[in-house]
N, C-alpha and C positions, 0 to 999 in steps of 0.2 A: 669745334664738332663742325662737318659739314653737311649738304641742305639734306643732301638723301637721308643721312641718319638721323636730322630733325624731323624730316616728314614721314618717316617709318614709326620714330617713337613716338610721336603726336596722332599717328592715327594708328597707333599698337592697340589689341583689346584687351582688357585683364581675361584671365584664362578664367575656367567658370573652377568655379570648387569642385574636389576631388570627393565622390562620395568614400564612406570607409569602407575597408575590404570586409571581407565576410567573417573573416577571423578577427577581425578588432571589434568590428559592430557588432557579434555576437559572441564573443565571451564571454560578457557574463553572464550569458541565455546557456551558458556551457557548451559553447563549440569547440572542438580542439580535431586535433590532426584524426585522430579514427572516425569522426563526422566527418569530416574536409574528403578523407580518405572514400569511406562511402557515399559517396555526393559526385566522386567524379561522373560518374554514367550521365548523372542528370545534369549535370554542371557544362558536359559538352553537346547537350543537348538546347543549351541557354537558357535553365529553365531559372528559378531564382531560391536560394536553401532559405529556412524562416522554419521559428519554434512555436508551436501551437500553443499560446496562452491563454484562448476560451475556445469553445466550441460549444455553437445555438443553431438548432430547428436547421440543418443544410448547409450552414456556411462558417466560417472561424475564423478567428483574429490569432495574427501571426506577428512575431517581431523578426524583422528583415533587415539590411544592410542600408536598405531601403528607408527604414522606417516602420511605420506601424500597416498592418498589410488586413483589409477583408479580403476574404476569398470563398466561393462557392466550393464544395464539395462532392459535386455530382460524381465526382471520378471516382472517389474511394469513397462508396456506402456499399458495401459487400453482404449478403445475405447473413453473411459469421458474425454475430454483436459483436465478437474479440478483435476480427481486425475493422470495426469505424475507426476512424482517426478518432485520438483523444488529447487531452490536455497535455501536454509534455512532448508529445510527438517530435520529428525534424521531417518537415516537407519539403518537398519541390511545386513550389509556385509559378506559374505563367509569370516572366518579366513585365507583360503589359496586356491592355483588354481591359475589356468593359462589358462584364464582370470577370474578373481574373477567377482561375481556377486552380483545386491544388488536384497537381497529375500524379502523386505518388506519395510514401511515407518510406524513411528509410526502416530499418530492421530493428526491431526495439531492443536495446539491455535486458531489460528489465520489463516488470508490467503486474502492477497492481490490480488484484481480478477476485470479482466475487461473485455467488451466486446469487443469482434475484430472488422475487420473495413472488415468481407468479411459476402456477402449474408446470410449466415447460421446462421447468429448475436451469433456464440456462443461464450462460455467464455475464457478469455485464466487468467491463474493465473503467476501471479508475481511474489511472494515472501511469504514462509511459516515461520509461526511463527514468526511474527514481534510484536514487541513493541511497537515502535516508527516508524511512519513516515515523514519524510523528505518533504517535497513540496516544490521543488526549484522556485521560481520563479524571472525573472529579473527585476529591475528596471532599465536597459539600455535602456530599448522600454516603453510603454504604456502597465498600468494595464491591464490585461484583468481578471475584476471581476470572468464574469460567468466561464472562464474555472478553478478559482482557488476552484469557487464551485464546481464544477467536481471531481475534484481532492478532495476535503474534504471530497465529502460524499461517495464514494470509498474509502477515509481510516479511517472511522469510519463504515462504512457496515464493514470493513476489521477484526473491535473490537480489532485495534490499538490504539494511538495516536497520533492524526496528530500533527505537529508542522510547521506553514508558515514563511519559510524563504527569507528574502526578500534580493536576491545577487546583487550584484556590486552596493554597496548605497554611494560608494563613487565615484561613478560617478552621484549623486545627490548632488551638494556640498554646495545647498542651502539650509540649516534645515527646511526655511519654509516648499517651496517645498517637502522634502522628509517629513517631518511632517505630512502634509498632505497625501503625502502616505501612510504612516504608519496606520493612523487614515482611510481610505478607508480599507488598507486589516482588518485591526480589524474591521469594520463594518460587510465585509465579512466575518469574518469566526470566529461568535460568541462563546466564550468559550473554543478555541485555543490561545495557545502561539504566537505571532508574534512578531521575530526576524528581524531585519537589519540586514546584516553584510556584512565585504568587507574581502574576502581572501587575497585578493592582501596586506590589508594591515592590515589584522590579528583583525578586529576590528569585534567584536561581536563572535569571534569561543571560547574562552574560557568559555562563558556564553551557546552553542549551546554542547560544546562536556559535559559540564555540566551534560545538561538538558537527552542525551542520556547514559551517560556511565552506566556501567553495563547490561545491555538489547541488542536486536536486533535493530536494526534501518534500514529501507527502505530509501533508497534516489532515488525522484522519480522527473521527471519533463520534462520540452520543450525539444532540443537538441537550446544550448548557453544560456541557462537561468548559466548556471555554477556550474554545476555538478563537473565535474573530478575535477574542481580546488576545490571546497568545500573538499570532497574527500581527495586532498592531504592533506590539513587546516587541518582537525580533526583527519589526517592521521600520521601528524607530518614529513612525506618524499612524494616528488615525486611519487608514485606510478602508478596514473591514467595518461595518454593519454591528453595535452591540446590543443585544438583547434585556433583559433581566429574565432572569430564571423563576419559573413558579413557585411558590415558598410551601404550598402543597406536598409535591415530590422533588424538587431542584431537578424539574427536567425542564429543557428548553424550548422556544421556537427555530425554526428555520429561519436564522437570520440569511447564512449562505447557501445560493440558490445552485450557482454554478459551479463549475473549478474553474479556477484558476490562478495563473502562473505571475509571481511575483518578484522580481528583480530583489535580493536582500541588499542592504548597506555595506555589510559584513561583508558579501562576496554569494555566488551560490545564489538560487531561486529558491520560492518557496511554491506548491502548488496547495495552498486552499479548497477543502472541497467545504459539501452539502454534509449536515449530523444524519448519521448512515441508524436508521433504527434496524434493519436485519444486518446480521453478520453470518451470513451463510460461507460454508463451503466450496470453493471448489477446485477439484483434484489435486489437494494442498495435503500430502500423505510427507509429502518429507517437509511440509511445515509444521507438522502434525510433532511428527519426531523427533525436529528442532526443540519446538518447544516441552515435551517430554523428555531429553534426554535420561536422565537420568533414568524413566523409564526403559525406555532402548538400552540404555546400557546395563541395566540389570538382565535385560531378556537375551542378551549375551550371553549372561551367564546360567541359562535353563538348563533343564538335562535333555530338552527336546528340543529341535533350531526351530518347529513351526509350532511352539507352545503359545496357547491362546491366553493362559496369564487365566484362567478361571476355577479349572481345578485340578490340571495336572500335577503329576508327581514331580520333585524338586525343581520346581518354579522359585527363580529367584526374586519374583517380583513379588506374589503372593509373599514371600519367606519375610521380603522389608517389609509389607503393611502388618503382617506378625507380631515383628519384632517394633512394630513404631517408628522406622526412620523412612517406611513410604505412606502418606498421608492420606485417608483413605477415598478422600473427595478428589485427588489426583489422579488415581486408578479411577475411580471412577468419568472423571471428565474426559481423561485420556481415553476411555470404551467408547464413550460415547461418541465423541469426533471419528476417530477409527470410523465408528459403523457410519456415522450421518456419510462420511467423506467417499469411503468404499460405494455406498449406495448413489450419490452424485455419480464416481467413474461408472456404475457401471451403467449407466444412463446410454451411455455413449460407445462402451467396451467392453464389444459381445463376450468377450473371453472371461472379463470379470463378473457378467452376469453367469456366466454359465459355471463360473469356479464357486458363488454362493448360491447358486443350484446346488448344486452336490454337496454342500454342506452343510444348508438347512436339510437335504435329505438323508443325511449321517445324522446330523442330530435327532429328525423326526424320528427315525430308524431307530435310535438308542433308547430314545422316550418311551417309545414304542416296547422297550426289551425290559428297560425297569420294571415298566408299568406291570407287563405280564410276569415277572419276576417274584415281584411284590404281590400280586394273586398265588405264584406257585403255581402256572402254570407254564412256566420258562424251563426248559431244559434242554442241555446241547446236543 
């Protein structure tokens, strides 16, 4: 080795470690070629991609190629509550600065939205870019089939695939009773995978983990449904705090207070959400049709294409109720959810409001005519 080589080698500085690329660092969070293509205009501006793992009071936490980032959301807080930043969004963040700001977020592939409990009936987005929705329902209490149908309608409407998970199945040791409960759930959720699980005993957890591996999964359910315990079982460690349910009514306390996105050891991510007391529909007509697909199929056979399945001649739906192939409870629930959804849509859709007014006028006129006929006062 000559002197110049020795000098250069002795004065050479070790190269600084290279940060992983967005594709490598964000792949566990769901980053793919589609998101990379959508982010290209923001990358050209020098912005940093990141996935929102938590939103809290004007700030959010993101996973980025540089590691965890805390950013201000002042630039993405529109008046429309459905366009606010949400857990699961992919965002464009300032590469530097104090504070950092989220400058924009990518168009969502799917979004889980419900109606709020406010009198204004605003929509509330619970999770974004979700592939599967786990609807956790406890077997420790009586199955509320109507509530399950509501959750399923919103899940189908979101664009994600619902999975109905019956938790705490170890509390129903009698296999015959458990089998009947699973069967009731399956009849309530046509086309949906129904999995009885016991997070305490590990029963069914491997099957569920395989179903949700590789994508983004939102975990939803009432307080006391065992969501936090189920999340810990899927994560393989006690990440979420667990509280006992009340013995009086099997209801739980709010253990989870924010929506958090967590990486699953078997691949994919989990968005754990607080327990939901109210499950109001929000423009979920397609989702309701999916939940009651057997009624929709029967409706296609009715004599009239606009059959309301009330008293029309040639109604295939009413015929199915009469012969016992369609439970009355299902038809009543279908009618209830369709009415509720139409009411919500009408608040923002003038054409729907006008149509509903015409229908009510026609119903009122028919009622008056029927009354006059009964009293013998009506003549053609």
